N, C-alpha and C positions, 0 to 999 in steps of 0.2 A: 682287908673288908674296908678300903676308900671304893673301889673297884665294881660300882652296884650294877650295872651288868648284865646280871644278869635274874633280878631287879622289872628294873628296866625292857628285856624284852619283854619277858613273861607276861604284863603288863600290857605291852603293846597288842601280845597276842591273846588275851583273857578277853580284852576289847575287841578287837576280831573280831572274835570267834562269837558275843554279845551281835555282831551286827551284821545281816545281813543285809547287805548292801554294797557295791560299784568306787563306792571313792573308801574304800577299806587299800587297794589300792596307795592311796599314799600313807595308810598307816603303818604297812606293813613295808615300803619302803622309806618311809619313818625314822622304824623301828635294827632294819639292816642299819640305819646313820652309824644309829644311837651304835651297835654290837659289835661292831670292827672300826671305827671310828673314835667315836668323841673321848678318847682318852689322849687322841693328841691336838697338842695347840696347832693345829695348823687348820685344820680345820674346823675352827670352832669359829670362825664367822661365813661356813658355810649355807645352816642352814635356813635363812629367809630363801636363801636359791630352792635347796630341796624345799622350802616348803613353795615355793612358785612353780616350783616343774612339778611335781606331785597334785596338788591341787588344780593344773590347767589337768593333765592326764585325767586325771579325775572326770575332770567335767566333760571331758570328750568319747570321754569311756560309754561314762552317767547315758548320753542323750541313747547313742542307738542303743544299747540292755533294757534302755524304758523305753522304746518303742518296740522291740522282741517280747512285750510281757504284757504293754497292752497291745494292741493290733489298731482298737478304732487310731489311736492315735499311724496308720500307719500309710502316706499316700506315696501314691504311681509306682508305675511298675514296680513289683515286687525286683522282677532282677533287671534293673534299669541302669543305668551311672544319674538319670535323676533323685532316685530315689535314699539313691550313695547320696548326696547333697545334698540332699530337705536332712539326710541322720548324721551325718555328720557338720553342720553348719545351720543360724540359726533361721530358715529360711521356714523346716515346719511349724517351725512355733507364731509366727509369724501369719501365717499360715492362715494355721488354723485362733488362731487369734485377733478377725479384725479389727474391733475395738479398740484394742490397743497401739494399733498401725495410726489408729484415723483420731487416736488420741482421745474417745470419748470416756467417761465419767467410769468405770464400772468394777471386775475382773479386770487384774494388774494397772488397778490406780495404781499412783505411786503416796498412795496420803499418806499420814502419816495417821488417822482415824485409824480406817482401812486395815493397816501399818498389825498394829493391835489390836485391834479386837480378829485379827486372821492369824495373828501369837498369841495371843487369850483363844482359842481355838484347838489347837495347836500341842501347848500348853496341857488344854483337861484329857487330847488324845494321849497323852503321850501319860498320863498319869491312869489311864482305861488303862490303853498297851503292857506299864511297866510300874511298877509300885510305887513307888513315892520314893520308900525307903536309897532304890537307887541313885537321884538324882540329889537325893541326902550322899550318902555318900560316898561323889563320883565325885560332890565340889569339897569332899574332905580330901580328898585324894589330891585335887588336882592343885589345893591348896601345902600339902606337906611335901607334894614333888617343889614345888614354889619354893620352897622354904631349900630342904636341901640342895634343887638347884635349879636357881631364877631361867634361865636361862627355855632348858626343857618344860618346866609349866606355864609360861609362860606362849608356850611359842605349838601347846597343846592343848592350851584353851582357845587361844589365835583360832588354828586351826575348827576347832570343835565350831567355833561360833563361824567361822567364815560359811564354812560349809553351810551348814544348819544356814544364811542366811540365803547363797546361793539358791538353794532349795530347793528353797521357801515357796519360791512361784509354781516347782513343780509336784502337784500329784501323782504319787501321792504321800509319800515317807517323806516332809521334809525332816522332819526330828530324826531321822534315821542315822545320819553321821552324825548328832548331837548326843547319840544315845554310844556312838565307840570309845567316844572323849570319856561321857558319866563313866559307861563297862572299863575304861581306859583305868582312873582316879581309885573305883570300887577292886578293884583287886592293886594297884600302887600301895591301898591301905590297905590291905589283910597281906601285905607283901610287909608291911615296913611291922605288923604284928608279931603275923610272925617270926622273926625277923626280929625283934624285940623277949618272945617271948623262947627265940632258940638261944639268948644268950643266958637266960636264964637254963633251962633246962634243953635237951640236945631231942631228945621221946618227944616232950610236949613240941616243936619243933612242926616234924615230922608226922604226928598225928594229927596237929591242927591240917599241914597240907594237905593227906591221907584220903581225911573226914570229910575237904570240902570240896575234892580229885571225887571219890568216892556219891556222894550224891546228886552231886549235882549232874556226874552220868544215866547216877541212875532212874532222879527224876524228868531226865531227856531222857536217856532210853523210854522207860512205859510212856510219858508221851505221845513217844513216836510211831509207839504199833498198836496208838486204838488211831482209829479212823477221823474221827471228829476232831481227833486234835489235830490231822493233817491238814486235813478241808480248813480247820480254824486260821490256820496258818495262812494256811493264798487269802484270804478276803482279811484287802490290803486295801483294793479300792472304793470308797468310799462312792462319788458318781458312778463307774457302773456296778459299785451292791444297789445303791438306790432307782434305778435305770431296771433292773432283773426283776427285782423285784413287786416296784409298779405290774411289769412287765405279766408276773402270774399268777398276781392278786384280779385278776381281772381277766384270769381268764374263765374259761364253763368250767360244773363238777365234772374229777374228771374222763382229766381231756391229755393228750397225748402234747408232750416239744421235742419236737428234733432244735440243739444247740451242737454247737463247734463252740468259738470263741464266747460267752455265757456258760457253759458245763459247768461250770467248780463249778464258781461262784450260787448257781439253780443249786448241784445238790452239797454246795455246803449248806447255804438258807433251807430251805428245804430237812437234809440227815440234820444237821448243829438244834439247830434256828428253829423246825414242828413249820416250815414254810410253808405254806400245803402240798400236804404228805398222801394228799386223792394224786399225784396230777402225777404224770408216768413219762419217767424223763431220760432222753435216748439219746445218744452220741452222734453225730452224722459221719461222721467218719470209720466211725462200728460199721453203720451200715455199710459205706462204700469201699471198703475193704474188711468185710467179715473172715478173712479169713484169716488177718493180720489180729484178725482185734480178734481173733476167735478164747487165745488164750488170756484173756483182759475183763478180770472183773471191770463192770465200768458200771453197767445199769441195775437197779437196784428193785425194779420193777419188771411188768411181762417178760420173764423170766418162759413163761409157758409162749408168747411170740419167736423170740429172741432164739432159745433150743432147735426149731422147726427151720430158723428160717436162714441160720447159719452153720446145717450141716450140708448147705448145697458149695462145692469150687468154686471158685471166687479165686480169682487171678490176683497176686497184688499190687504188680509195678499198676496191674491198671483200672480207674474205677468202674464199678458193676456196680446196676441205680437197679437190677433187681431185686433188689434185696429194702431199697426204697422205696419202688412200685412196692412190693407186696407189706412194706408200714403203711400206709395208705392203704389198699383195698382189706388189711384188718383191721385194724380203724372203723371207717366205710357201715361191715359187716356189722361190731359193734354199735355202729350208732352214737358213736363218740369222735369230738370232732380230734382234729390233729392239727400242730404248729411247728413251722417250720422259721427258726430264725436270719434269718439276708444277713448273711458275711461279709457282706459291704455295711452291711451298719453298725448307729453306737446302739446294738442290743436292743434292739428292736428297733418298729414295732414287726411280733410272735405276727408270723403269712396263714390263715384258712387255710393248710394246699390236701383238707381233704377229701375236694371233688374234683382235682384237679384228676388229668392221668401219667400219669412218671416221668414220660418224656418231657414235659411241665414244670416238672420241682429245677431241671438244670436253669430253667431264667428270672428263678427266683433266687438255687441254692447261689448260683454266680459260675460262673469260671475262674480261674484262675488268677489265670493274664488279662482278664476281659470284666469288671467290673462290671455287670448290666446295667441295663439305662433304665431308672425304674419311670413308671409313668409319676405322673404332680404329686394328683392321687396321699398314694402314699410318702410325700412329705408334706399334704398337709397335717396325715395323720399323726407322722415321726414327731412335728413342728407341735400338735394339737398334746401329743405322749409327754412331751418336759416338763410339763399342768405338777405330774406326779412330786418332779425333780420339786424336795420342801425348800431343801439348801439352798441359798435366792446364787450365790458365785457361783457353787455349783451346775443349780441354772442355765449363769448366765455363761462357764464351759462347756455348760454341751448345745446351748442357742448359735455358740461361733464356730462351732466343730460343726451342728446343723447346717449351718450357711457358706461354710469355708464347701460342704459337701455336695449341697443344690446350686450355687454355684458352677462348678468344675459342669455337668451333666448340663444347665445353662446355659456357658461357653463351647458345649460341645452341638446344642441345638441351632444355637447361633449359626454356627459355620455354618453348617449344613443346611442357614434357610431357613429354617425352624425358626421363626420370632414369636411365632401366637403358643407355640407349647414350653419355650424357653422364658417368658414369661410369665407363664400360668404355673411355670415352677416356683418363678421367686416368690411368687404373690401366694403359693402356698405355705410357703415357709414363714411373709416378712407378715403375712393378714390374717393367717389360720386364727384367731384370736384380736378380744380386746388390748388383750396385756404381752403382747408380743414390740420384740420392739429391735426390731435391725440396724445394725450399720449403715455406715455410712459407706459404704465400698459397694454391698447387696448391693443399697436402694439405689447409688447411683450405674451398675447393671440395671437395675431395673428402669430406669429412668432412658439410660440408654434403645433398649431395646424396644420401647411403646415410643422412643423417635422413629427411630426406622423399622416400625409398622405408620407411621405419619400419625401418629396417635397421642397429636401434641398439650390437647387442652388433656388425658386420659397424665400425662406428662409431669404438667403443669398442675394437676390439684397434686400427685399424691407428693410431689418436695417440697408445695406450701407443706398444708401437713404436716410435712416432717421436722423443718425448720420455724417450725412456729417457735421453739420456749428452744433455739439450738444458734447456735452461727452455721452459717453454710457454707459450706468445703469449696471451695478454688475451685477444683473437676463441677461439682454440684453443679456450685452458680452458671458457669462457663455453661454445662448444659441446662442447666431453667430455661437462661435466658436464649439459647438455641431455638423451644420448645416454645416462652416469652415472643419471637414476634415474631411465629405461624399464627401466634390466632391474629383472631378477627379485634378490631379494635370495641367492637360491644363485651367482647369474651376478656381482655384488654382490662377492659371493669371491672369485669364481674370480679377478680381474680387480687384488685389491684390491695386492694382494700385487706389483703387477709398474707400479706409482704410485710414487716418490717420498715422502716426511712433509709436504712443501713442498707438495709437485701436488696428496696427498688434502685439503685443510686451505684448498688455492682451491675446492676441488669443497665441501662439504662450504658456506665460508662464500656461496660461491654458489646451491645449494638447502638456505638459511636465509632470506637477504636472498628469493625468490621464492619461501614463501613464506610470509614476511611482505607 
């Protein structure tokens, strides 16, 4: 009667089953520890060590799996060691969020106010995704476990809270690890009720167990049989959902859209939420490999066109652009517009390709191993498209990603001595609208490109406007001093009133040090 390992192990399995998250590795390791070793007095000193080890494993497993589930977060060559190191370290996060590196207030700022505000949003989201009863029952179960086994109760609560706090900075599911703990607590409570009932009537105990199992399995099985339920489970990324919704909303009536990374979200929005039912959604790999996808029902509209195209024999190992070309020709003849989603973009903007030749589509769709360099107006359009994102923190996060993407293109152009083009790329990102505000890293890169072109006056004017209401970064101040030194005395007087005394003192110190 004292051995309740079956209860604890069943509770852990129940929690793992309810939580679709890589951090379940932690709970699996802990459940095996409870099942095999908990009754031995010698190993009772190991739970803290198991906690640290499993939590670390969960962290390092979460990052690469997170990248695989969110293509916009992937950086570098897909087959390179560099990309592997980006995924296994925090380099990718630092690259994607330059504002955090520069200690600029915004997304990722560690203020207490932003923490409580984001926590409130997480709890609201948790309530929308799952019934509030699971939180109450889960907490009761954890309290019950703490009474029966205080060490396990404290560890379980600590696991859920710590996991949640760590993953809180990652979208889209910071609450999922916490849900696992609550589900475990709920299962513990259920098992305890069954145990109490079983002391009175053994039949009642088994009836409750089998009843709960059948109800849960039946409801779950029925939901998986419906296409809408399967699609709704894919809607987890709020940032991607908002950008895809904004992209689809701006398309002309009856247009066709070729998608890849946003395919499932777009299909969910159309099939479940009724967003733009007039659009024809096409899956890019299905067009490139029609033979491979011939028996897969992925397209809900445009069946006539697809049935004619997929009859052609196509090599599975090599992409065939004939179907893509036929798709363009089909929409051109029907006088409707066809858009394609660039693989290397953040779910947009969609490009109009109806007037292009099939061979030109490769430049827009992009090679897998070498994403194409796009023109500066493309980044300007993408920057303006971010205005459609309503949530300020999501907009900041998307802007940070766009900066990282544009900086890579600008660096490549600068390395090939194309400084005017590099300058134009960053200008399109940072100054496409008055509301845009780039990080100090991007502004500093732009200043360097202007100085390399000997456009000293433009560099000083841009930096002067940027540092009006903030402290100057040391590197930015160094470049400001370099550009300021090349101005004429008259031009210096024009800019002098726009700088604070602290900045002017910094410029003076740098110039004096340079003369020495």
